[in-house]
C-alpha positions as CSV (number, residue, x, y, z in Angstrom):
1,X,10.4,-18.8,24.3
2,X,10.7,-19.8,20.7
3,X,7.9,-18.9,18.3
4,X,6.0,-21.7,16.7
5,X,5.5,-21.4,12.9
6,X,4.1,-23.1,9.9
7,X,5.4,-22.9,6.4
8,X,2.9,-23.4,3.5
9,X,4.5,-24.6,0.2
10,X,3.4,-26.3,-3.0
11,X,6.6,-27.1,-4.9
12,X,10.3,-27.9,-4.7
13,X,10.8,-26.2,-1.3
14,X,13.9,-24.2,-2.0
15,X,12.7,-21.3,0.1
16,X,11.5,-23.8,2.7
17,X,15.0,-25.2,2.9
18,X,16.6,-21.8,3.3
19,X,14.3,-21.0,6.2
20,X,14.5,-24.4,7.9
21,X,18.3,-24.6,7.7
22,X,19.0,-21.0,8.8
23,X,20.8,-21.4,12.2
24,X,19.8,-17.9,13.3
25,X,16.1,-18.8,12.8
26,X,16.5,-22.1,14.6
27,X,17.5,-20.2,17.7
28,X,14.3,-18.1,17.6
29,X,11.6,-20.3,16.2
30,X,10.5,-23.9,15.6
31,X,8.9,-24.9,12.3
32,X,6.0,-26.9,13.8
33,X,4.4,-27.8,10.5
34,X,4.7,-27.8,6.8
35,X,1.3,-27.4,5.0
36,X,1.3,-28.6,1.4
37,X,-1.5,-28.9,-1.2
38,X,0.4,-31.1,-3.6
39,X,0.8,-34.7,-2.4
40,X,3.8,-35.3,-4.6
41,X,5.7,-32.1,-4.0
42,X,9.4,-32.3,-3.3
43,X,9.0,-30.0,-0.3
44,X,7.3,-32.9,1.6
45,X,10.4,-35.0,1.7
46,X,12.6,-32.0,2.6
47,X,10.3,-31.5,5.7
48,X,10.3,-35.1,6.6
49,X,14.1,-35.3,6.3
50,X,14.2,-32.5,8.9
51,X,11.7,-34.2,11.2
52,X,9.1,-31.5,10.6
53,X,5.5,-32.5,10.8
54,X,3.6,-32.3,7.6
55,X,0.0,-31.8,6.7
56,X,-0.6,-32.7,3.1
57,X,-4.0,-32.4,1.5
58,X,-5.6,-32.4,-1.9
59,X,-8.4,-30.0,-2.5
60,X,-10.4,-32.6,-4.3
61,X,-10.7,-34.5,-1.0
62,X,-12.9,-31.7,0.3
63,X,-16.4,-30.5,-0.6
64,X,-15.4,-26.8,-0.7
65,X,-12.5,-24.4,-0.2
66,X,-13.9,-23.5,3.2
67,X,-13.9,-27.2,4.2
68,X,-10.2,-27.6,3.4
69,X,-9.2,-24.3,4.9
70,X,-11.1,-25.3,8.1
71,X,-9.0,-28.5,8.2
72,X,-5.8,-26.4,7.8
73,X,-7.0,-23.9,10.5
74,X,-7.4,-26.8,12.9
75,X,-3.7,-27.7,12.3
76,X,-2.3,-24.1,12.7
77,X,-4.7,-22.5,15.2
78,X,-2.1,-22.4,18.0
79,X,0.9,-21.3,15.9
80,X,2.4,-17.8,16.0
81,X,3.1,-17.2,12.3
82,X,2.5,-18.7,8.9
83,X,5.1,-18.1,6.2
84,X,4.0,-18.8,2.6
85,X,6.9,-20.0,0.5
86,X,5.8,-21.0,-3.0
87,X,2.3,-21.8,-1.8
88,X,0.1,-21.7,-4.9
89,X,-3.3,-21.2,-3.3
90,X,-5.1,-18.0,-2.5
91,X,-5.8,-17.5,1.2
92,X,-9.5,-16.7,1.5
93,X,-11.2,-14.1,3.7
94,X,-12.6,-17.0,5.7
95,X,-9.1,-18.2,6.6
96,X,-7.9,-14.7,7.4
97,X,-11.0,-14.1,9.7
98,X,-10.1,-17.2,11.6
99,X,-6.4,-16.8,11.8
100,X,-5.7,-13.5,13.4
101,X,-1.9,-13.9,13.6
102,X,0.7,-12.8,11.1
103,X,0.9,-14.4,7.7
104,X,3.7,-13.4,5.3
105,X,4.1,-14.1,1.6
106,X,7.1,-14.0,-0.7
107,X,6.2,-12.8,-4.2
108,X,8.5,-12.7,-7.1
109,X,7.9,-9.2,-8.4
110,X,8.2,-5.6,-7.2
111,X,4.7,-5.2,-6.0
112,X,2.3,-3.7,-6.8
113,X,3.5,-4.7,-10.3
114,X,2.8,-8.3,-11.6
115,X,0.5,-9.8,-9.0
116,X,-0.5,-13.4,-9.2
117,X,1.0,-16.3,-11.2
118,X,4.0,-16.2,-13.4
119,X,5.2,-12.8,-12.1
120,X,8.8,-13.2,-13.2
121,X,7.8,-14.2,-16.7
122,X,5.3,-11.3,-16.9
123,X,8.0,-8.8,-15.9
124,X,10.6,-10.4,-18.3
125,X,8.2,-10.3,-21.2
126,X,7.3,-6.7,-20.5
127,X,11.1,-6.1,-20.8
128,X,11.5,-4.6,-17.4
129,X,15.1,-3.7,-16.7
130,X,14.6,-3.9,-12.9
131,X,12.9,-7.1,-11.6
132,X,12.7,-8.2,-8.0
133,X,10.9,-9.7,-5.1
134,X,8.5,-8.5,-2.4
135,X,7.7,-9.8,1.1
136,X,4.4,-8.7,2.3
137,X,1.7,-9.3,4.8
138,X,-1.2,-11.4,3.5
139,X,-4.6,-9.7,3.4
140,X,-7.9,-10.2,1.4
141,X,-6.4,-8.8,-1.8
142,X,-4.2,-11.0,-4.0
143,X,-0.6,-9.9,-3.4
144,X,-2.1,-6.7,-2.0
145,X,-1.0,-6.7,1.7
146,X,1.5,-4.2,3.1
147,X,5.0,-4.7,1.6
148,X,7.6,-5.2,4.3
149,X,10.7,-5.5,2.1
150,X,11.8,-5.6,-1.5
151,X,15.0,-6.4,-3.3
152,X,15.7,-6.1,-7.0
153,X,18.2,-6.8,-9.7
154,X,18.9,-5.4,-13.1
155,X,18.3,-7.7,-16.1
156,X,21.5,-8.1,-18.1
157,X,21.4,-7.7,-21.9
158,X,20.8,-11.1,-23.5
159,X,19.9,-12.7,-20.2
160,X,17.3,-15.5,-20.6
161,X,14.2,-16.0,-18.5
162,X,15.7,-19.0,-17.0
163,X,18.8,-17.1,-15.9
164,X,16.7,-14.2,-14.5
165,X,14.5,-16.7,-12.6
166,X,17.6,-18.3,-11.0
167,X,18.9,-14.9,-9.9
168,X,15.4,-14.0,-8.5
169,X,15.5,-17.2,-6.5
170,X,18.9,-16.2,-5.1
171,X,17.3,-12.9,-3.9
172,X,14.5,-14.8,-2.3
173,X,16.8,-17.1,-0.5
174,X,18.7,-14.2,1.0
175,X,15.9,-11.8,1.8
176,X,13.1,-14.0,3.1
177,X,15.0,-15.5,6.1
178,X,16.3,-12.1,7.0
179,X,12.8,-10.6,7.1
180,X,11.5,-13.5,9.1
181,X,14.3,-13.2,11.6
182,X,13.6,-9.5,12.1
183,X,9.9,-10.2,12.6
184,X,10.5,-13.0,15.1
185,X,13.2,-11.1,17.0
186,X,10.9,-8.1,17.4
187,X,8.2,-10.4,18.8
188,X,10.4,-12.0,21.4
């Protein structure tokens, strides 16, 4: 039986697309829901174009973080996995206490370095020669869960931040679907 998953995203949805369009993943799981916190994010249309249900919310419509997370929990309570793909909100301990299943995150740095926002830019400005991505389990610590996989590249002399960022996204698009596939296959 296929696993039922949600993808949480906040932006353009390039990683969402790579996951949703991966034929190997389509055989093993159904994306039951896209959760998005930006009502104008491009990822929403990408989900709708694929007939994937969407739950779009704005935090300002709720009295507290716990209130909006409770609304999200209601949407995902029966799903097997949550995959964060450019979701720009921190998952709280309240959410983690109430969703006991696996949540994965894709982070654009070689953790434990450069946690949080603007990780590629932080690494680039620090003149790191090796920059990469990490896929990790989500826990209470920001970008602190157990790392499942990492992939890196060497920054070329004279390469711009924009060029490095594009190459990092290529790594993301390759590695994240592969890690998800392995996780889902092991669970079947």
